[in-house]
C-alpha positions, 0 to 999 in steps of 0.5 A: 871776775872777767879777765879784763876787769881792773884788779891787783892794785892797778887799773891794768887789765888782766892777761888771759894767758897768765902774763903781766903785760898787755902784749899779744899772747905767745902762741908757741906757749899756748900750743905747748900747754895744749900738747901737754894736756893731750900728752897727759891723756896718752901718757906723753906728759911724763917725758921732759927735756927738749927732745922729749917735747918733740916726741910728745907732740908726735904722739898727741897727733897720732892719738887724734888721727887715731880717734878720727879714724876710729870715728870714721870707721864706725860711721862707715859701718852704718847702712839702711835696709829698705822694706823690700830688701834683705841683706846678706852679711859675710864676715871675712867671706863666710856667711854670718847673718841675713839682716831684716829691714831697718838701720843696721851696723856692721864693722867695715872692712870686716863684714861685707853686706850684699843687699837683695831686693826680694819683692821686685818681679824680674823678667827673663826673655829668650827665643828657641827653635825646637822639634815637636813630637811630630818632627816639625820645627817651631819657634817659641818666644817665652818670658819668665817672671820671677822673684828672689825668695831666698836671698841667702841661697841666691847670693851663696848657693849658685855662682850665677843663678839668673844664668842658671834660671835661663838654662833651666827654662830652655831645658824645661821648654824643650822637654814640654814642646817635644812632647806636643804636636805642632798644631797644639803648640801653635794654637790652643796649646800655648796655655798648657805650655806655660803651665807645664814649663812653669812647674818643671822650671820650679822643680829644676831651680828648687833642686839647684837651690837658687833661691828663685821663685817663679811667678808666671810663664808667658808664651809670647809667640809661637810660630813656624820658621820663616822658611815654611811660613807660607805653607803653614798659612795655607794650612791654617786657612784650610783649617779655618775653612773646615771650622766654618763649614762645620759651623754651617753644617751644625746651623743647618742641622739645628734648623732641620732637626727640630722641624723634622722632630715637629713633623714626626710628633705631629704624625704621632699625634695624628695616628694617636687621634686616628686610633682613638677615633677608630676605637671609639667608632668600633665601640659605638658600633658595638653598642649600637649593635647591642641596642639593635639586638635588644630592639630586634628581640622585642619587635623583630618585624619592625626592626627588620624593616627599619634596618632595611630602610636604613640600608636602602637609604645608605645605598641610594645616597650614593646613586642618582639612578635606581632600577627596580625589578618587580617580581613576576612582571615585565616592567622595570621601574626607573627612578630618576633620583638626580632629577627628583633631587633637582626638583626638590632642592631647586637645583641650586642648593644641592651639593656633591658627594665625594663621588661627584653624585648630587647629595639629596636632602634627608627629608626628600630621601625619606619621602622617596624611600617611602614612595618606593617602598609603597610602590613595591608593596602595591606591586607585590599585592597586585602580583598576589591577586593576579596569581590568585585569579589564575 
């Protein structure tokens, strides 16, 4: 039953401290009992007497303080390693372990925990003035992006790895720029500088075991010193003018060369056509001659007369006047072909031959040829009769 319920033969409440009266509890006695219980836990309860009670109280306080100190010491050993971090643990100053992400515990004052971010990209920038291969001075500003790849080497192998990285980067840059000409460093060679410096720098820091991995090298700026900037600007302008003139010459050549090739191809085609025409004409003339030869063998007189008439027609087609000398006579026949042509064609429909002579119609020319032949035949007959009369 509860301590304040009536009992024991009377209606007085019971004393929770074991006393029979209802007065306030004795705090000294309650504290003494608590100390005895704690002393029993730590061996202080065996002591008795007035002086022994004081020693028990001191031992109990020391035990409580010890427990509290142990609890605080244990709590101080808890720490959290983030996902992007790794922790290097040193026990009494000596490497002990590399801790992965998560909740970890290490004994404080015994282990030293150094957290290193292994995913954050860090950057270091510097500017250098150096000589090129052609003994010119250039100023280059470069930035190095890197991450910590091996936290153990980064913390323990080198005293100041980032300072070592900067010195190694300067050395690699001087080596690369020293093997290049000034024009290449200032213009198209900047990408090459970044690649070669990155490869050389990675070899250096890997040899030093710094635990650093190079991500990218950026050549931010490359220029001549300010003392010669004006002269260099003139050189750049002259180079740009050279490139512009080259481009204009190439554009002109691209316009002229196709036209020349087209004309050459046209001349080749015309020559081929002329060759085909000459060959065809020669073959036609040969075929015609063969046909005439066959006809001549069949009818020599008719063929001979036909050839004569064709020859006369060809000759008279290019002349506007014909003089005919009759054999055995003193008369000379004069044939005004131009007038005859004008009369036959009316003077309006005639055209000029290439030599400026009027072109005669084929029918009129044939009639004229027949008339001339007939006249010549009559003259020959008359001469024959005249000679026979004599």
